[in-house]
GUROLO-717631 format. One line per field, with one value per residue (C-alpha): residue number from 1; residue in one letter; chain; z, y, x. Coordinates in pm, 1 decimal, always signed. Example, Ala and Ser with C-alpha at 12.3 -4.5 7.8 and 13.67 -1.06 7.14 Angstrom:
! GUROLO-717631
roza <- c(1; 2)
tigu <- c(a; s)
nutor <- c(A; A)
zz <- c(+780.0; +714.0)
yy <- c(-450.0; -106.0)
xx <- c(+1230.0; +1367.0)
END
This chain:
! GUROLO-717631
roza <- c(1; 2; 3; 4; 5; 6; 7; 8; 9; 10; 11; 12; 13; 14; 15; 16; 17; 18; 19; 20; 21; 22; 23; 24; 25; 26; 27; 28; 29; 30; 31; 32; 33; 34; 35; 36; 37; 38; 39; 40; 41; 42; 43; 44; 45; 46; 47; 48; 49; 50; 51; 52; 53; 54; 55; 56; 57; 58; 59; 60; 61; 62; 63; 64; 65; 66; 67; 68; 69; 70; 71; 72; 73; 74; 75; 76; 77; 78; 79; 80; 81; 82; 83; 84; 85; 86; 87; 88; 89; 90; 91; 92; 93; 94; 95; 96; 97; 98; 99; 100; 101; 102; 103; 104; 105; 106; 107; 108; 109; 110; 111; 112; 113; 114; 115; 116; 117; 118; 119; 120; 121; 122; 123; 124; 125; 126; 127; 128; 129; 130; 131; 132; 133; 134; 135; 136; 137; 138; 139; 140; 141; 142; 143; 144; 145; 146; 147; 148; 149; 150; 151; 152; 153; 154; 155; 156; 157; 158; 159; 160; 161; 162; 163; 164; 165; 166; 167; 168; 169; 170; 171; 172; 173; 174; 175; 176; 177; 178; 179; 180; 181; 182; 183; 184; 185; 186; 187; 188; 189; 190; 191; 192; 193; 194; 195; 196; 197; 198; 199; 200; 201; 202; 203; 204; 205; 206; 207; 208; 209; 210; 211; 212; 213; 214; 215; 216; 217; 218; 219; 220; 221; 222; 223; 224; 225; 226; 227; 228; 229; 230; 231; 232; 233; 234; 235; 236; 237; 238; 239; 240; 241; 242; 243; 244; 245; 246; 247; 248; 249; 250; 251; 252; 253; 254; 255; 256; 257; 258; 259; 260; 261; 262; 263; 264; 265; 266; 267; 268; 269; 270; 271; 272; 273; 274; 275; 276; 277; 278; 279; 280; 281; 282; 283; 284; 285; 286; 287; 288; 289; 290; 291; 292; 293; 294; 295; 296; 297; 298; 299; 300; 301; 302; 303; 304; 305; 306; 307; 308; 309; 310; 311; 312; 313; 314; 315; 316; 317; 318; 319; 320; 321; 322; 323; 324; 325; 326; 327; 328; 329; 330; 331; 332; 333; 334; 335; 336; 337; 338; 339; 340; 341; 342; 343; 344; 345; 346; 347; 348; 349; 350; 351; 352; 353; 354; 355; 356; 357; 358; 359; 360; 361; 362; 363; 364; 365; 366; 367; 368; 369; 370; 371; 372; 373; 374; 375; 376; 377; 378; 379; 380; 381; 382; 383; 384; 385; 386; 387; 388; 389; 390; 391; 392; 393; 394; 395; 396; 397; 398; 399; 400; 401; 402; 403; 404; 405; 406; 407; 408; 409; 410; 411; 412; 413; 414; 415; 416; 417; 418; 419; 420; 421; 422; 423; 424; 425; 426; 427; 428; 429; 430; 431; 432; 433; 434; 435; 436; 437; 438)
tigu <- c(m; v; r; a; e; e; a; w; g; t; a; r; g; n; g; v; v; v; a; v; i; d; t; g; v; s; p; g; l; l; a; k; g; d; k; s; r; w; r; r; v; p; d; l; k; e; t; e; i; v; g; g; y; n; f; v; d; g; n; a; d; p; s; d; g; n; g; h; g; t; h; v; a; g; t; i; a; q; s; t; n; n; a; l; g; v; a; g; l; a; h; g; a; k; v; m; p; i; k; v; l; s; d; r; g; s; g; t; v; a; d; i; a; n; g; i; r; f; a; a; d; h; g; a; r; v; i; n; m; s; l; g; g; g; l; y; s; s; t; l; a; r; a; v; k; y; a; h; d; k; g; v; t; v; v; c; a; a; g; n; g; g; r; e; k; v; e; y; p; a; a; y; d; g; c; v; a; v; s; a; l; g; p; d; g; k; l; a; f; y; s; s; y; g; k; e; l; d; i; a; a; p; g; g; d; t; r; v; d; l; n; k; d; g; l; p; d; g; v; l; q; d; t; i; a; r; g; d; p; t; k; h; g; f; f; p; f; q; g; t; s; m; a; t; p; h; v; a; a; v; a; a; l; v; i; s; a; g; v; t; d; p; d; r; v; e; q; i; l; e; s; t; a; k; d; l; g; d; k; t; r; y; g; a; g; a; l; d; a; a; a; a; t; k; k; a; s; r; d; h; a; a; g; g; l; l; a; a; a; a; f; a; g; l; a; i; t; r; a; r; r; r; d; g; l; l; s; t; a; a; v; t; p; g; m; a; l; g; v; v; l; g; s; g; a; l; l; t; f; l; p; g; v; p; a; w; s; g; l; l; a; l; f; a; l; a; g; a; f; v; p; f; g; f; l; g; g; v; r; a; l; q; p; t; l; a; g; l; s; f; g; v; a; g; f; a; g; i; r; a; l; l; g; s; v; d; v; a; l; v; p; g; h; g; a; l; d; l; a; f; l; a; m; t; a; v; f; a; a; t; l; g; a; l; t; v; r; r)
nutor <- c(A; A; A; A; A; A; A; A; A; A; A; A; A; A; A; A; A; A; A; A; A; A; A; A; A; A; A; A; A; A; A; A; A; A; A; A; A; A; A; A; A; A; A; A; A; A; A; A; A; A; A; A; A; A; A; A; A; A; A; A; A; A; A; A; A; A; A; A; A; A; A; A; A; A; A; A; A; A; A; A; A; A; A; A; A; A; A; A; A; A; A; A; A; A; A; A; A; A; A; A; A; A; A; A; A; A; A; A; A; A; A; A; A; A; A; A; A; A; A; A; A; A; A; A; A; A; A; A; A; A; A; A; A; A; A; A; A; A; A; A; A; A; A; A; A; A; A; A; A; A; A; A; A; A; A; A; A; A; A; A; A; A; A; A; A; A; A; A; A; A; A; A; A; A; A; A; A; A; A; A; A; A; A; A; A; A; A; A; A; A; A; A; A; A; A; A; A; A; A; A; A; A; A; A; A; A; A; A; A; A; A; A; A; A; A; A; A; A; A; A; A; A; A; A; A; A; A; A; A; A; A; A; A; A; A; A; A; A; A; A; A; A; A; A; A; A; A; A; A; A; A; A; A; A; A; A; A; A; A; A; A; A; A; A; A; A; A; A; A; A; A; A; A; A; A; A; A; A; A; A; A; A; A; A; A; A; A; A; A; A; A; A; A; A; A; A; A; A; A; A; A; A; A; A; A; A; A; A; A; A; A; A; A; A; A; A; A; A; A; A; A; A; A; A; A; A; A; A; A; A; A; A; A; A; A; A; A; A; A; A; A; A; A; A; A; A; A; A; A; A; A; A; A; A; A; A; A; A; A; A; A; A; A; A; A; A; A; A; A; A; A; A; A; A; A; A; A; A; A; A; A; A; A; A; A; A; A; A; A; A; A; A; A; A; A; A; A; A; A; A; A; A; A; A; A; A; A; A; A; A; A; A; A; A; A; A; A; A; A; A; A; A; A; A; A; A; A; A; A; A; A; A; A; A; A; A; A; A)
zz <- c(-1032.7; -1025.3; -1226.7; -903.0; -1014.9; -1365.9; -1170.0; -936.9; -1210.8; -1242.0; -882.4; -539.6; -316.8; -181.6; +77.4; +40.4; +393.4; +412.2; +687.5; +818.7; +1017.8; +1178.0; +1469.7; +1494.0; +1367.9; +1618.7; +1588.5; +1830.5; +1933.2; +1992.5; +1931.4; +2216.4; +2239.3; +2473.4; +2358.1; +2208.4; +2397.0; +2120.3; +1927.7; +1519.3; +1307.7; +1145.7; +797.8; +875.3; +1018.7; +741.7; +685.0; +822.8; +1048.9; +1151.2; +1461.4; +1482.2; +1736.6; +1992.9; +1960.3; +2167.3; +2444.5; +2411.0; +2402.0; +2123.8; +2136.3; +1799.1; +1895.9; +1714.3; +1970.0; +1689.8; +1382.2; +1133.4; +1077.8; +1084.2; +798.6; +578.6; +656.9; +561.5; +193.1; +170.3; +262.4; +394.8; +377.7; +71.8; -33.6; +353.9; +249.5; +448.0; +332.4; +87.5; -30.8; +43.1; -316.9; -230.7; -23.2; -38.3; +147.2; +496.3; +762.0; +952.0; +1219.2; +1359.6; +1603.2; +1600.4; +1674.1; +1963.3; +1989.2; +1910.4; +1621.1; +1736.5; +1731.0; +1724.0; +1444.1; +1643.2; +1658.5; +1340.3; +1211.3; +1456.2; +1288.2; +957.5; +1072.9; +1241.4; +916.8; +699.4; +952.2; +994.2; +625.3; +532.6; +127.4; +126.5; +408.4; +415.4; +577.2; +589.8; +794.1; +802.6; +835.7; +685.8; +893.6; +723.5; +978.7; +888.6; +1116.0; +921.7; +593.8; +703.4; +807.6; +455.8; +280.9; +538.0; +413.3; +27.5; +51.2; +216.2; -66.6; +90.1; -129.8; +69.4; -15.8; +163.0; +169.2; -8.3; +280.8; +333.2; +326.0; -16.4; -123.6; -325.6; -73.2; -35.5; +311.2; +471.7; +431.3; +91.5; -3.7; +103.0; -213.0; -188.4; -121.9; -377.4; -301.6; -319.4; -415.2; -388.5; -649.9; -565.8; -673.7; -998.3; -1090.1; -1019.2; -760.8; -432.5; -244.0; +45.5; -123.2; -133.0; -426.9; -592.4; -771.6; -575.1; -642.8; -799.3; -843.3; -747.4; -628.1; -491.8; -164.6; -138.5; -50.0; +228.0; +109.4; -196.7; -320.2; -688.7; -734.8; -532.9; -311.6; +14.0; +131.7; +130.0; -128.0; +109.9; +122.1; +296.0; +510.6; +864.6; +1112.2; +1473.7; +1605.7; +1698.9; +2058.8; +2108.4; +2037.7; +2121.1; +1849.1; +1455.1; +1167.9; +807.8; +765.0; +484.9; +544.1; +296.9; +275.0; +117.5; +419.5; +195.4; -149.3; -15.0; +73.4; -289.8; -412.8; -141.6; -241.7; -585.2; -496.2; -308.4; -626.4; -852.4; -606.7; -602.1; -946.3; -959.7; -940.0; -616.3; -684.0; -493.2; -780.8; -1064.7; -842.9; -873.6; -1224.6; -1308.6; -1109.9; -1274.9; -1650.0; -1637.0; -1466.3; -1654.8; -1756.7; -1627.6; -1707.1; -1434.9; -1293.4; -1010.2; -925.3; -1015.1; -1107.8; -1339.8; -1329.9; -1158.9; -1023.5; -1265.0; -1076.6; -1375.2; -1591.6; -1336.6; -1262.4; -1623.0; -1705.8; -1397.5; -1481.7; -1874.1; -1968.3; -1728.9; -1853.9; -2250.3; -2178.6; -1934.1; -2200.2; -2489.7; -2283.8; -2210.2; -2570.9; -2679.6; -2440.9; -2564.3; -2913.4; -2905.1; -2683.3; -2924.3; -3241.6; -3091.3; -2940.5; -3294.7; -3500.4; -3240.6; -3248.2; -3295.9; -2972.0; -2974.9; -3288.7; -3373.9; -3296.9; -2912.8; -2850.3; -2952.1; -2718.5; -2410.1; -2405.9; -2485.7; -2164.0; -1984.1; -2105.0; -2018.2; -1682.5; -1586.8; -1698.1; -1499.0; -1800.5; -1735.2; -1379.9; -1501.2; -1763.1; -1581.0; -1410.1; -1038.9; -1018.9; -813.5; -1049.1; -776.9; -763.6; -1046.0; -817.7; -576.2; -826.2; -920.0; -566.0; -553.0; -902.3; -865.2; -526.0; -724.6; -1024.0; -896.1; -852.2; -1192.0; -1345.3; -1283.9; -1436.8; -1752.7; -1861.1; -1885.2; -2247.1; -2263.8; -1986.9; -2124.4; -2334.1; -2064.0; -1814.4; -2002.6; -2074.2; -1723.8; -1669.6; -1968.1; -1822.8; -1481.1; -1682.6; -1865.1; -1580.0; -1379.3; -1666.3; -1791.5; -1407.7; -1393.7; -1690.2; -1622.6; -1257.2; -1144.3; -832.6; -493.7; -384.0; -31.0; +54.8; -62.6; +198.2; +43.6; -332.7; -642.8; -708.1; -508.4; -621.1; -986.0; -929.8; -772.9; -1066.2; -1298.8; -1169.5; -1119.6; -1511.8; -1554.7; -1354.1; -1476.4; -1880.0; -1808.6; -1643.9; -1958.0; -2199.4; -2001.1; -1992.4; -2395.5; -2458.1; -2257.5)
yy <- c(-166.9; -251.9; +46.1; +152.3; +489.5; +362.3; +136.2; +421.3; +550.1; +246.6; +154.6; +240.0; -50.3; +192.1; -23.0; -348.5; -489.0; -648.9; -820.7; -811.7; -1134.9; -1066.2; -904.2; -641.4; -289.0; +7.9; +147.8; +440.1; +419.3; +91.1; +15.6; +115.1; +441.4; +312.4; +369.3; +103.9; +14.5; +194.0; +497.6; +443.1; +584.7; +918.3; +779.1; +556.4; +817.3; +860.6; +486.4; +331.0; +68.8; -189.2; -394.9; -687.4; -887.3; -1015.9; -1368.3; -1343.4; -1181.2; -1302.3; -915.4; -650.9; -450.1; -580.9; -322.7; -405.1; -393.0; -558.2; -319.6; -608.6; -609.1; -205.8; -192.1; -458.4; -252.2; +52.8; -120.5; -225.7; +78.9; +376.2; +709.8; +926.2; +1290.6; +1388.0; +1513.7; +1248.1; +935.2; +693.8; +574.3; +226.9; +56.7; +16.3; +309.7; +366.8; -7.6; -54.1; -264.5; -535.4; -607.2; -948.5; -1005.0; -1350.0; -1322.6; -1201.9; -879.6; -1108.0; -1285.3; -1599.9; -1733.1; -2095.9; -2269.8; -2253.9; -1861.3; -1824.9; -2044.8; -1855.8; -1515.6; -1665.8; -1779.2; -1433.3; -1250.0; -1450.9; -1404.4; -1034.8; -886.0; -950.1; -991.9; -1030.6; -1188.1; -1119.5; -1355.4; -1242.7; -1550.4; -1917.5; -2208.7; -2558.2; -2799.6; -2933.4; -2849.5; -2958.3; -2717.8; -2457.8; -2597.0; -2633.4; -2257.0; -2145.9; -2341.7; -2190.0; -1846.0; -1935.8; -2076.6; -1788.4; -1573.3; -1457.3; -1420.5; -1533.4; -1433.3; -1589.3; -1537.4; -1804.3; -1795.9; -1655.4; -1995.3; -1900.2; -2241.6; -2450.4; -2497.7; -2276.0; -2271.1; -2321.4; -2177.4; -2017.3; -2413.9; -2487.8; -2498.9; -2180.2; -1959.6; -1713.1; -1789.8; -1491.6; -1492.3; -1155.7; -973.8; -778.0; -408.4; -574.2; -741.5; -1071.5; -1330.8; -1186.6; -1399.8; -1501.3; -1590.5; -1921.8; -2059.8; -2400.0; -2553.7; -2409.5; -2035.9; -1834.3; -1481.1; -1249.4; -901.6; -647.4; -765.4; -539.0; -586.0; -397.6; -496.7; -287.6; +79.4; +65.8; +359.2; +592.0; +781.5; +698.8; +440.2; +57.6; -64.4; -206.6; -117.8; +206.1; +233.2; +398.8; +165.8; +142.3; +138.8; -217.8; -239.4; +57.9; +83.3; +444.0; +558.2; +533.6; +598.7; +506.1; +165.8; -28.4; -381.6; -691.7; -1036.7; -1229.6; -1042.3; -743.9; -871.5; -1013.7; -707.1; -563.3; -885.7; -842.6; -479.7; -560.0; -816.1; -533.1; -295.7; -596.8; -666.6; -287.7; -295.5; -538.4; -870.9; -1062.5; -1416.5; -1563.1; -1773.7; -1507.7; -1265.1; -1486.4; -1557.4; -1201.3; -1159.8; -1421.7; -1358.1; -1024.5; -1087.3; -993.0; -1323.1; -1377.1; -1732.7; -1987.8; -2087.6; -2261.2; -1902.6; -1644.6; -1846.3; -1627.6; -1337.4; -996.2; -844.4; -587.3; -358.0; -141.5; -440.8; -627.0; -374.5; -262.6; -615.8; -672.9; -360.6; -321.8; -688.1; -713.7; -342.5; -437.7; -796.3; -620.8; -327.7; -600.8; -838.9; -530.2; -394.0; -780.2; -783.2; -441.1; -532.6; -846.1; -696.6; -378.8; -625.0; -866.8; -526.8; -365.5; -670.3; -707.8; -393.0; -127.7; +60.4; +204.4; +410.7; +382.8; +762.1; +712.8; +436.1; +566.9; +819.6; +740.1; +340.8; +394.7; +634.0; +345.4; +64.5; +253.9; +352.0; +31.8; -158.1; +20.4; +83.4; +471.7; +437.3; +221.9; +464.0; +754.5; +846.7; +856.3; +662.1; +309.4; +30.0; -97.1; +131.0; -64.9; -338.5; -135.8; -0.4; -373.3; -379.3; -7.4; -63.3; -402.3; -315.7; -5.7; -219.6; -253.1; +143.5; +220.9; -62.5; +152.0; +436.1; +248.8; +390.8; +741.5; +711.0; +945.2; +745.9; +407.3; +391.7; +483.3; +285.6; -32.9; +33.3; +62.5; -253.9; -381.1; -264.7; -417.2; -724.5; -722.0; -645.8; -932.8; -1171.1; -1098.1; -1203.5; -1473.7; -1616.7; -1570.9; -1640.4; -1351.1; -1176.4; -1310.9; -1155.4; -1008.8; -1077.2; -1455.1; -1708.9; -1877.9; -1812.6; -2020.5; -2186.4; -1980.2; -1631.9; -1727.0; -1844.9; -1513.3; -1308.1; -1521.7; -1460.0; -1082.9; -1093.0; -1291.4; -1045.4; -759.3; -854.7; -968.8; -596.8; -439.7; -650.5; -551.8; -196.9; -179.8; -355.2; -125.2)
xx <- c(+1880.0; +1530.8; +1377.1; +1158.0; +1100.4; +941.4; +762.4; +593.5; +414.0; +201.8; +193.0; +291.5; +146.3; -110.6; -326.0; -133.7; -25.6; +317.0; +426.2; +760.2; +837.5; +1155.9; +1305.3; +1027.0; +969.8; +914.3; +555.1; +577.2; +279.1; +47.4; -308.7; -444.7; -229.1; +56.4; +388.0; +609.0; +934.7; +1155.3; +1072.1; +1003.0; +1288.2; +1246.1; +1233.4; +918.5; +735.0; +468.9; +503.3; +147.1; +239.5; -72.5; -98.1; +149.2; +230.0; +556.7; +582.5; +919.3; +765.8; +392.7; +245.8; +119.7; +476.7; +676.6; +963.6; +1288.4; +1606.0; +1804.0; +1790.0; +1725.4; +1371.1; +1331.2; +1577.1; +1390.4; +1097.4; +1259.2; +1337.7; +974.3; +797.2; +1008.0; +868.5; +916.5; +873.0; +980.2; +1335.1; +1511.4; +1718.9; +1597.2; +1231.2; +1087.1; +1019.8; +666.7; +616.3; +223.5; +205.4; +112.0; +381.7; +257.9; +549.9; +564.4; +828.4; +957.3; +1335.7; +1468.2; +1719.1; +1997.2; +1849.9; +1762.8; +1394.1; +1192.5; +996.4; +676.5; +715.1; +769.2; +501.6; +247.2; +390.9; +290.9; -51.0; -108.0; -21.9; -247.5; -548.2; -486.5; -520.8; -128.0; -158.4; +237.2; +490.0; +871.3; +1083.8; +1436.5; +1549.6; +1600.6; +1777.6; +1890.3; +1630.6; +1282.8; +991.1; +671.9; +510.2; +661.2; +584.4; +189.0; +210.0; +330.9; +78.2; -204.4; -100.9; -53.2; -409.4; -564.5; -396.3; -104.8; +195.4; +534.6; +851.1; +1183.3; +1551.8; +1756.1; +2037.8; +2382.9; +2567.6; +2721.9; +2673.8; +2441.6; +2160.0; +1826.5; +1744.1; +1406.6; +1120.9; +1254.8; +1285.4; +924.8; +656.0; +426.3; +730.8; +916.3; +1289.7; +1515.1; +1918.2; +2118.1; +2296.3; +2597.2; +2673.7; +2799.2; +2468.2; +2641.7; +2558.9; +2662.8; +2949.7; +2727.6; +2408.6; +2281.3; +2143.2; +1981.5; +1710.3; +1450.6; +1560.5; +1286.9; +1432.9; +1745.9; +1727.5; +1985.3; +2135.6; +2435.1; +2824.2; +2990.3; +3333.0; +3334.0; +3260.0; +3208.4; +3018.1; +3271.9; +3071.3; +3281.1; +3001.3; +3028.2; +2777.8; +2523.7; +2161.0; +2124.4; +1825.9; +1742.5; +1745.6; +1841.7; +2196.7; +2310.9; +2366.1; +2187.4; +1805.2; +1789.7; +1979.9; +1932.2; +2108.2; +2140.0; +2337.7; +2449.1; +2347.1; +2403.6; +2293.7; +1981.1; +1791.8; +1815.3; +1764.2; +1406.9; +1201.6; +1292.0; +1100.8; +790.2; +771.8; +734.8; +479.4; +298.4; +322.7; +188.7; -100.6; -186.7; -165.9; -479.2; -324.1; -357.9; -358.7; -0.3; +35.4; +3.8; +166.7; +468.0; +408.0; +450.7; +762.5; +940.6; +829.7; +927.3; +1274.8; +1595.8; +1741.1; +2101.6; +2159.6; +2210.6; +1895.6; +2013.8; +2189.3; +1964.9; +1631.5; +1418.7; +1647.9; +1664.4; +1396.7; +1244.5; +1031.9; +855.4; +822.1; +602.4; +385.7; +331.2; +238.9; +14.2; -210.0; -179.9; -261.2; -554.4; -664.8; -638.3; -828.4; -1102.0; -1165.5; -1163.0; -1422.5; -1649.3; -1663.0; -1748.8; -2031.2; -2161.6; -2129.4; -2304.3; -2590.0; -2616.9; -2640.8; -2904.9; -3094.2; -3115.3; -3198.8; -3489.8; -3629.6; -3335.9; -3442.2; -3053.1; -2960.0; -2561.9; -2528.6; -2697.2; -2457.7; -2128.5; -2081.4; -2268.0; -2202.7; -1816.1; -1797.6; -1965.7; -1759.1; -1416.6; -1530.4; -1667.4; -1382.7; -1148.7; -919.8; -924.5; -791.7; -500.2; -379.9; -415.1; -52.3; -63.3; -396.6; -378.4; -478.4; -649.6; -928.7; -1075.3; -1131.4; -1295.7; -1517.5; -1590.5; -1822.9; -1928.9; -2101.2; -2242.3; -2379.6; -2521.3; -2656.4; -3030.9; -3067.5; -2916.6; -3128.9; -3459.8; -3300.2; -3273.3; -3615.6; -3464.7; -3348.6; -3057.4; -2918.2; -2958.5; -2632.6; -2411.6; -2577.4; -2588.4; -2171.9; -2093.9; -2260.3; -2092.1; -1758.4; -1791.7; -1875.3; -1608.5; -1328.3; -1494.5; -1517.0; -1157.6; -1035.8; -1228.6; -1074.8; -705.1; -739.0; -555.5; -762.4; -814.4; -1128.5; -1089.6; -1448.6; -1433.0; -1244.0; -943.1; -823.4; -891.5; -1223.0; -1479.2; -1295.5; -1381.5; -1705.1; -1784.5; -1594.1; -1801.5; -2137.1; -2081.3; -1967.0; -2303.0; -2508.8; -2347.2; -2386.7; -2753.6; -2806.7; -2641.9; -2816.6; -3170.5; -3081.7; -3025.2; -3338.1; -3574.1)
END
C-alpha cells in the first residue's frame, strides 16, 4: 500500500536512529554485555538496536514483556534478506527501545516525557509513539517541543477511539498525527480522526481476510506471544499503533535521503501523500514511501548540482576575462567531474547508495579544503579541485537556502544550521574561485 520496494531503490534508512517509545523491545544483549531479561525475536536479529532505557523499572534493560513495542519496532526496521518473515520499511535504520509502558500496557505522563527527552538527547532522529490518551499535559507538550527543537521528527498515533478526536500526544504541535487505513484503503473502523490529523497509513483490520490468504488482514510482524514473553510468532495486529510506525519508518527514509529538518520531513511526507479527500479523516492523504524518498533525494540533488554549476560558471567567466588561466578544453571534463562529485549528485542517482553519503562528504571535503588548496598549483588538478569546491558549495548552499538539513554537529535546528551551511558554501566557493585563478 505504501510502495516500499520502490522506495528502497532510493533510501533504506541507513544509520538513522528511530526511538520506539512503547512497551520496550528486547535487545538480547545490553551495553555492558549482560543479557536482557527476554530474548530478541528472530526477525530482529540483524537489526541494530542501540542503547535505550527502561523508565518503568528504572534500569537499562528495555525488554518487552507485552509484544506491542516489538511489533511496532518490526514495522520500522525488522531484518530483511534473512529468509524469515517480513521486512521492516526502513530496515537500514537503528532502533532505540525506550520502555515507558508496563507489560500490561499502562504508563505515566512523567515516564513518557522522560522517554522523549532521553531519545532527543541520545541521538534519535525519529520518535515513534504508538500510544496516547485523551487529556492534555503541559509536561508532555514541553517534552515534544524539546525533541522537535533538537531536530527530531515526532510521529504519533491518532488513537483508536473511532471518533472525531485526535488523542495526545498526537494532537500537540510538533507531532505528525497518524490515522489508520484498513485493507480496503479507507479509514479503519477503530481510527480516531480530527482537524489535527496529518497523514494516514495502513493499520490493518483483523476482522477480515480480503486477500484470501487464510490470515486476518492485520499488520503482520514477528513479536513475542501475549502472556508468555519466552515465545514468539508472526502475529497480525491492528490499530493506529500499527499505522504510526509506517510513517516513522518513511520519515527515516527521507532523513537518510538527505532531508533532516523535522518540519521539512513532515512537509515532504504530506506533499507526496495520495489525496483521499476528507482532511479530518486522512490529513494530507495516504502515505507514499516511494514518492517521499524520491522527492527528498532528487529535488535536493538537482538543486545542489545547479547551484554548483552556477558557482563554477561565474568563477570561470571572471577568470577568463581577467587572464584566461584555464582554457575551455581544460575546464570541461575536470571541473565537471569535480562539480558532480562535490555536489553529491552522483551518489543520489546511483542505485543502492544511501543519499546521505553526500552529507557526510560535505564534512570530509570541508576538512580537506586546506591541503587541496595547496595542490592548486598543480595545473592539471586545478579544474577538478575547483569543481570539487564548487560542488560542495552548491551542496551546502542549496540546503541553506531550502532549510532542509539539520546539521548533526550544530546544536538545535534552524538558524544555526543555516548559518553553518551558508558559511561552508561561501568558504568552498571562495576556495574554488582562488583555485581557478592560480
